[in-house]
C-alpha positions as CSV (number, residue, x, y, z in Angstrom):
1,M,11.0,3.1,-3.4
2,M,8.8,0.5,-4.9
3,Y,5.1,0.9,-5.5
4,F,2.4,-1.6,-5.8
5,I,-0.5,-0.5,-8.1
6,A,-3.9,-2.2,-7.7
7,H,-5.6,-1.4,-10.9
8,D,-8.9,-2.9,-9.8
9,K,-9.3,-0.3,-7.0
10,K,-7.2,2.4,-8.7
11,R,-5.0,2.5,-5.5
12,I,-1.3,3.0,-5.3
13,H,0.5,1.5,-2.3
14,R,4.0,2.1,-1.0
15,Q,5.3,-1.4,-1.0
16,I,7.4,-0.9,2.1
17,Y,4.3,0.1,4.2
18,A,1.7,-2.1,2.6
19,G,0.0,-4.5,5.0
20,D,-3.2,-6.3,5.8
21,R,-5.3,-3.1,6.3
22,C,-4.7,-2.1,2.7
23,G,-6.4,-5.1,1.2
24,F,-3.8,-5.4,-1.5
25,T,-3.7,-9.2,-1.1
26,S,-7.2,-9.4,-2.4
27,T,-6.2,-7.7,-5.7
28,P,-6.4,-10.3,-8.6
29,I,-3.0,-11.1,-10.0
30,G,-3.9,-9.7,-13.4
31,Q,-4.7,-6.4,-11.8
32,R,-1.4,-6.0,-9.9
33,E,1.6,-4.0,-11.1
34,F,4.9,-3.2,-9.4
35,T,7.1,-0.3,-10.3
36,D,10.1,1.6,-8.9
37,C,9.3,4.7,-10.9
38,P,7.9,7.5,-8.7
39,A,7.1,9.6,-11.8
40,Y,4.9,6.9,-13.1
41,A,3.0,6.6,-9.8
42,E,2.6,10.4,-9.6
43,R,1.3,10.5,-13.2
44,L,-1.4,7.9,-12.4
45,I,-2.4,10.1,-9.4
46,T,-2.5,13.4,-11.3
47,K,-3.8,12.3,-14.7
48,E,-5.8,9.2,-14.0
49,P,-8.4,8.5,-11.3
50,Y,-5.8,6.7,-9.0
51,H,-5.2,7.7,-5.4
52,R,-2.7,6.9,-2.7
53,C,-3.6,4.2,-0.2
54,P,-4.3,6.0,3.1
55,Y,-2.8,3.1,5.0
56,C,0.6,3.1,3.3
57,V,2.0,6.3,4.8
58,S,3.8,4.6,7.7
59,A,4.6,1.1,9.1
60,Q,1.5,-0.8,10.2
61,T,2.0,-2.3,13.6
62,T,-0.4,-4.1,15.9
63,L,0.1,-5.7,19.3
64,A,-1.7,-8.9,20.2
65,E,-4.2,-8.5,23.0
66,G,-2.5,-9.0,26.3
67,S,1.0,-8.4,24.9
68,R,3.2,-5.9,26.5
69,A,5.1,-3.2,24.5
70,Y,7.9,-3.1,27.1
71,A,8.8,-4.8,30.4
72,D,8.3,-3.2,33.8
């Protein structure tokens, strides 16, 4: 599992679930880090003031207004 770390906001995103609600696209390039090491991500959470992104726990889906989830 890959993680995206936003050092400016001290937030750790699960890359597979990151989306527009996270705001990770507004993180400056110099403040971004990618890692595939869960131990590193957990160490930042437990020993540093980092926290998990509340939006990166499941897939983010939205339906456009007027769209139908399934046909009649």
